[in-house]
C-alpha positions, 0 to 999 in steps of 0.5 A, spaced: 500 500 500 502 506 498 503 512 503 505 519 503 512 521 504 516 527 503 523 528 500 527 535 499 531 534 493 535 539 489 531 543 483 536 540 478 534 533 481 527 535 480 527 538 473 531 531 471 526 527 474 520 531 471 524 531 464 525 523 464 518 522 467 515 526 461 519 522 456 517 515 459 510 518 459 509 516 467 509 521 473 515 523 477 512 519 483 512 513 479 519 514 476 522 515 483 519 509 486 522 505 480 529 508 481 529 507 488 526 500 488 531 498 482 537 502 485 536 498 492 536 492 488 542 494 485 546 496 491 544 489 494 546 485 488 552 488 484 552 485 477 544 486 476 541 491 472 534 492 469 532 492 462 526 493 458 520 498 457 517 501 463 511 496 463 516 490 463 522 491 467 526 485 468 532 484 472 538 482 468 546 480 469 550 486 467 553 483 461 549 477 460 542 474 460 536 476 464 536 473 471 529 469 469 533 465 463 539 463 468 534 460 473 530 457 468 536 453 465 539 452 472 532 448 474 532 444 467 539 441 469 540 435 474 545 435 480 547 439 486 547 446 485 555 447 484 554 442 479 549 445 475 552 452 476 558 449 473 554 446 467 551 452 465 558 456 466 561 451 461 554 452 456 554 460 456 561 462 458 558 466 464 563 466 470 560 461 476 560 468 480 556 471 475 551 465 475 551 466 483 549 473 483 543 471 479 541 466 483 542 470 489 537 475 486 532 470 484 532 467 492 530 474 494 525 475 488 522 468 487 515 470 485 517 475 480 522 470 477 518 464 477 512 468 474 517 470 468 519 463 467 512 460 468 509 465 463 515 464 458 514 456 458 506 458 457 508 462 451 513 456 448 507 451 449 502 456 445 507 457 440 508 449 439 501 448 439 500 453 434 506 450 429 502 443 430 496 446 428 499 450 422 502 443 420 495 440 420 491 445 417 496 445 411 497 438 410 
């Protein structure tokens, strides 16, 4: 639930915030909230950045894939955690430390990450079924 909070920021910061919010088509308050949440997450998890449009922001590794993609692949692999990390590192050339950064972020944001994984799996299944139907239709 939202609650009212008062902050004093410099005129320059306020102008910068307002200009950016206008470019994104959102309120300065919405932008400030996003910047605070994402900024704190980035401080808590160095190596994590946020990508995507305003309506679909997602956590990602600085020089790599989205966090949900890393976790999805780890879930597909078998073995102990370190074995899975080693396999994924070999497959992707991501350093094991970077994979652990994604894993640590995901642990604190389980619903967000698992939701993205589930949506992606649903879309993949829908696409697979559509492909089958197209094949049957033109057979």
